[in-house]
N, C-alpha and C positions, 0 to 999 in steps of 0.2 A: 558156421562158427558157433561154438557152444557158448551159451551165456551163463550156465549154472556155475556159481562160485567164481564168476569173472565179471569185472566191471567192463562196461563199454568205455570207449575213449572219446574225448572231444574230437569232433571231425568225422566220426564214424557214421556211415549211412545205414539207415534201418528202414524196415517196412512194418506195417501193422498187419495183424491177421484177423482183425474185426473192425466194424464200423464203430465210431464213438460219436454219437450225436451231440453229446454235451460239449465237445470241443470242435465239432465239424470236421472230423477226420473219417475218411473212408477206408475200407479194407484194401490192403496192398498199397496204400499211400506211402510215398517216400518221406522220410524225415531225416534230420541231422541232429546229432547229439551236440548241444552247445554248453552243457555243464554236467559234470559228474561230482557227486558230493556224498559225504558220509552222513547217514541217518542216525546211527548209533553203533555201538561196538559190534563189528562184524556185519553191519548192514549198510548198504549203499543205495543210491538212487541216481537218476539222470533226468535232465530236462531235455526235451526234444521238441524241435519246431518242424512242422509238416508243410507239405507243398502249398496248401491253401492258407498258410499263416497261423493256423491253430497251433498252440503249444501247451505242454503239460509236463509236470514232474511225475516220475514213476519210481516206485520202489523197485528193488531188484526182483522181488517176487512178481510184481506186475509185468516187469520186462520179460521175465522168463515165460510168463503166460501169454502175453499179448504182442510182443515185439520180436522181430527177427532181424539180425544183422545181415546186410547184403555182402559183407566181407570187404566192402570198399571203405577206404579212409581218404578224405580229401585233405591232403597235406597242408594246404593253405589255411585250413580251418582248425588245425590241431592246436594252434596257439590262441584260439579265440578266447578273449577275456570277458566272461560274463560279469556285468555290473548290476543290471536290473532288467526286468522284462520289458520296460518301456524302450530301453536302448536296443534290446534284442529285436523288438518289433520294428523299430526304426531301421536297424541293420537289414532286416528281412525286406522292408519296402525299398531300400536302396540297392537290393540285389546281392548282398553279401553271401547269401546261401544258394544262389542260382545254380552254380556249378554242381553242387551236391544234389540239389532237388531237380535238376534237369529242366529248369524253367526257361 
């Protein structure tokens, strides 16, 4: 799936192409997009939570460089309503993302 000039969608499964020590994410770790947002005119970003519970927001430039879509979309998560990161972390602990993350 090409990411250039395209937003990811909520519920889309992605993988990383590098380790990110700052958020405890390893290369090839699966993640799920839980929010897509506009940064500015013509720019967008996405928040992604990963298998180990680490999460981060990425600009579309960072996504193009460091994130790859698996082509999978978990339909049950496409309507996920992001409220705040505390709620998303609680949802992670409750297993809301397990299907996407194969946990």
